[in-house]
C-alpha positions as semicolon CSV with decimal commas, in nm:
position;residue;x (nm);y (nm);z (nm)
1;M;-1,547;0,151;6,073
2;G;-1,464;0,486;6,235
3;T;-1,505;0,813;6,049
4;S;-1,130;0,887;6,053
5;E;-1,047;0,543;5,912
6;H;-1,308;0,585;5,639
7;T;-1,168;0,930;5,556
8;S;-0,815;0,792;5,542
9;K;-0,915;0,511;5,307
10;Q;-1,102;0,754;5,083
11;F;-0,798;0,983;5,077
12;D;-0,577;0,690;4,973
13;A;-0,827;0,603;4,701
14;D;-0,825;0,964;4,576
15;L;-0,444;0,964;4,557
16;E;-0,439;0,629;4,377
17;A;-0,695;0,755;4,125
18;V;-0,477;1,057;4,048
19;R;-0,166;0,840;4,018
20;S;-0,344;0,604;3,776
21;R;-0,461;0,896;3,562
22;V;-0,105;1,029;3,537
23;L;0,017;0,690;3,414
24;Q;-0,272;0,675;3,169
25;M;-0,177;1,019;3,036
26;G;0,184;0,905;3,015
27;G;0,083;0,605;2,806
28;M;-0,113;0,831;2,572
29;V;0,189;1,059;2,526
30;E;0,414;0,758;2,461
31;D;0,176;0,654;2,182
32;Q;0,190;1,006;2,035
33;I;0,570;0,997;2,014
34;E;0,578;0,645;1,869
35;R;0,324;0,735;1,601
36;A;0,503;1,060;1,515
37;I;0,840;0,889;1,468
38;E;0,685;0,596;1,280
39;G;0,504;0,840;1,052
40;L;0,828;1,030;0,992
41;T;1,040;0,728;0,906
42;H;0,780;0,555;0,686
43;G;0,596;0,853;0,541
44;D;0,268;0,730;0,691
45;M;0,041;1,036;0,681
46;R;-0,242;0,844;0,847
47;L;-0,030;0,819;1,164
48;I;0,081;1,180;1,132
49;D;-0,276;1,308;1,102
50;Q;-0,374;1,096;1,402
51;V;-0,099;1,255;1,617
52;I;-0,218;1,604;1,526
53;A;-0,586;1,520;1,577
54;D;-0,529;1,355;1,916
55;D;-0,331;1,639;2,074
56;H;-0,650;1,779;2,229
57;R;-0,700;1,452;2,421
58;V;-0,367;1,497;2,598
59;N;-0,456;1,860;2,677
60;A;-0,795;1,760;2,815
61;M;-0,637;1,494;3,036
62;E;-0,397;1,751;3,183
63;V;-0,691;1,979;3,271
64;G;-0,886;1,690;3,424
65;I;-0,598;1,571;3,645
66;D;-0,523;1,927;3,751
67;E;-0,884;1,964;3,867
68;M;-0,861;1,635;4,060
69;C;-0,551;1,766;4,240
70;S;-0,721;2,096;4,323
71;H;-1,016;1,911;4,476
72;I;-0,787;1,690;4,686
73;I;-0,595;1,991;4,818
74;A;-0,920;2,173;4,902
75;R;-1,088;1,873;5,070
76;R;-0,797;1,687;5,230
77;Q;-0,533;1,952;5,297
78;P;-0,252;1,698;5,244
79;A;0,081;1,732;5,423
80;A;0,433;1,587;5,402
81;I;0,478;1,318;5,136
82;D;0,111;1,330;5,031
83;L;0,146;1,700;4,952
84;R;0,473;1,635;4,770
85;M;0,297;1,371;4,562
86;I;0,022;1,613;4,459
87;M;0,281;1,878;4,371
88;T;0,477;1,617;4,173
89;V;0,163;1,518;3,982
90;I;0,084;1,879;3,890
91;K;0,437;1,935;3,761
92;T;0,452;1,599;3,586
93;I;0,132;1,648;3,386
94;T;0,262;1,987;3,270
95;D;0,571;1,817;3,128
96;L;0,360;1,537;2,977
97;E;0,140;1,794;2,803
98;R;0,449;1,965;2,663
99;I;0,586;1,632;2,542
100;G;0,255;1,587;2,359
101;D;0,308;1,930;2,201
102;E;0,655;1,823;2,083
103;A;0,508;1,506;1,929
104;E;0,255;1,722;1,743
105;K;0,540;1,948;1,626
106;I;0,723;1,643;1,486
107;A;0,404;1,546;1,304
108;R;0,353;1,894;1,156
109;M;0,713;1,918;1,035
110;T;0,682;1,569;0,886
111;K;0,376;1,681;0,691
112;L;0,569;1,975;0,548
113;I;0,858;1,753;0,440
114;Y;0,644;1,494;0,265
115;E;0,390;1,735;0,116
116;N;0,670;1,929;-0,055
117;D;0,844;1,608;-0,168
118;R;1,174;1,734;-0,029
119;L;1,328;1,407;0,076
120;H;1,683;1,421;-0,055
121;A;1,830;1,532;0,281
122;P;1,690;1,278;0,526
123;R;1,850;1,226;0,866
124;F;1,571;1,002;0,983
125;G;1,798;0,718;1,096
126;E;1,979;0,935;1,348
127;I;1,655;1,098;1,459
128;K;1,487;0,762;1,507
129;H;1,774;0,647;1,727
130;V;1,775;0,955;1,951
131;A;1,393;0,941;1,966
132;E;1,415;0,584;2,096
133;V;1,648;0,706;2,374
134;A;1,411;0,993;2,462
135;L;1,115;0,753;2,462
136;D;1,305;0,516;2,691
137;M;1,368;0,812;2,924
138;L;0,996;0,887;2,932
139;R;0,908;0,525;3,010
140;K;1,166;0,508;3,288
141;S;1,041;0,836;3,436
142;L;0,685;0,705;3,443
143;D;0,806;0,378;3,595
144;A;1,004;0,573;3,856
145;F;0,687;0,768;3,937
146;A;0,476;0,452;3,962
147;R;0,726;0,262;4,180
148;L;0,900;0,553;4,355
149;D;1,216;0,409;4,199
150;L;1,509;0,645;4,252
151;G;1,743;0,416;4,058
152;A;1,533;0,454;3,743
153;A;1,512;0,830;3,800
154;G;1,892;0,847;3,816
155;Q;1,927;0,658;3,489
156;V;1,699;0,909;3,316
157;V;1,907;1,204;3,435
158;R;2,221;1,038;3,301
159;Q;2,058;0,958;2,963
160;D;1,974;1,324;2,906
161;D;2,342;1,397;2,837
162;M;2,334;1,130;2,562
163;V;2,030;1,288;2,397
164;D;2,192;1,633;2,406
165;E;2,511;1,499;2,245
166;E;2,319;1,318;1,972
167;F;2,121;1,635;1,898
168;R;2,446;1,830;1,857
169;A;2,577;1,561;1,620
170;I;2,261;1,584;1,406
171;L;2,293;1,963;1,403
172;R;2,653;1,942;1,279
173;Q;2,553;1,696;1,006
174;L;2,267;1,915;0,887
175;I;2,486;2,227;0,877
176;T;2,738;2,040;0,663
177;F;2,460;1,916;0,436
178;M;2,321;2,267;0,386
179;M;2,664;2,411;0,311
180;E;2,733;2,142;0,051
181;D;2,396;2,176;-0,124
182;P;2,186;2,491;-0,059
183;R;1,885;2,323;-0,224
184;T;1,849;2,111;0,088
185;I;1,822;2,405;0,328
186;S;1,441;2,401;0,365
187;T;1,423;2,029;0,437
188;S;1,727;2,042;0,665
189;I;1,567;2,317;0,874
190;E;1,248;2,115;0,911
191;I;1,451;1,810;1,014
192;L;1,637;2,030;1,263
193;F;1,304;2,134;1,418
194;I;1,215;1,765;1,454
195;A;1,551;1,686;1,616
196;K;1,505;1,977;1,857
197;A;1,158;1,851;1,948
198;V;1,308;1,511;2,033
199;E;1,577;1,679;2,244
200;R;1,304;1,871;2,433
201;I;1,116;1,544;2,497
202;G;1,432;1,422;2,672
203;D;1,446;1,742;2,878
204;H;1,086;1,699;2,993
205;A;1,145;1,332;3,081
206;K;1,446;1,439;3,288
207;N;1,228;1,696;3,468
208;M;0,982;1,421;3,554
209;A;1,260;1,204;3,695
210;E;1,379;1,493;3,912
211;Y;1,025;1,537;4,049
212;V;1,033;1,174;4,164
213;V;1,350;1,246;4,363
214;Y;1,170;1,544;4,519
215;M;0,864;1,333;4,601
216;V;1,066;1,061;4,775
217;K;1,345;1,264;4,931
218;G;1,184;1,605;4,980
219;K;1,485;1,760;4,805
220;D;1,458;1,982;4,496
221;V;1,730;1,860;4,257
222;R;1,651;2,083;3,962
223;H;1,942;2,286;3,824
224;V;2,210;2,078;3,997
225;T;2,472;1,849;3,844
226;V;2,415;1,484;3,759
227;E;2,670;1,392;4,026
228;E;2,479;1,585;4,294
229;I;2,154;1,412;4,196
230;E;2,321;1,072;4,211
231;R;2,463;1,151;4,555
232;E;2,118;1,251;4,678
233;I;1,966;0,930;4,539
234;S;2,231;0,710;4,704
235;Q;2,183;0,856;5,054
């Protein structure tokens, strides 16, 4: 085997190792969200404490993958699509780490609600539904990353509008609730923070989908309309 062929195979192995670590981190973050929402809807403080305690694992994984990318750039000097992949990974793990932070925020707000026994203003049904949509967006974004699937990326971008609308509906309901019974204000505000955290999870999943479009097409589609993204994907 020639030196250049060996180097090329090692480079491919390095890229695959990074890609696998991103998907592993994504799976960990998925678990964080699922546990946070399950803990919220069932009052399971064991799950809630686990989400809070495990946040450092997500943070450590981000640091580790970032270091792997730095080493690849320094040693391999990637170009074209390989460079775009490394840049996509660096951006993706930042969003995954922030999703982990939002899951921890949901857990901390849940603790406040249950510890103060303020449960007469629950909007957990609506929150659980929108959280399931946001979680589906995250899974599709990770799948799009794994398979370079622009179709899945496009679906995620479209779903973000649904999450935003459901958040606004929850906000309107909570405002009405607080106006009708001021005693529910504290709990309603905590529930609002949880709903906002779910909405931000959707935003980060959308970012990740847009990075996949960049990786495949070489086109930055941040801050453009859904229709423009869909046109880019279809070309």
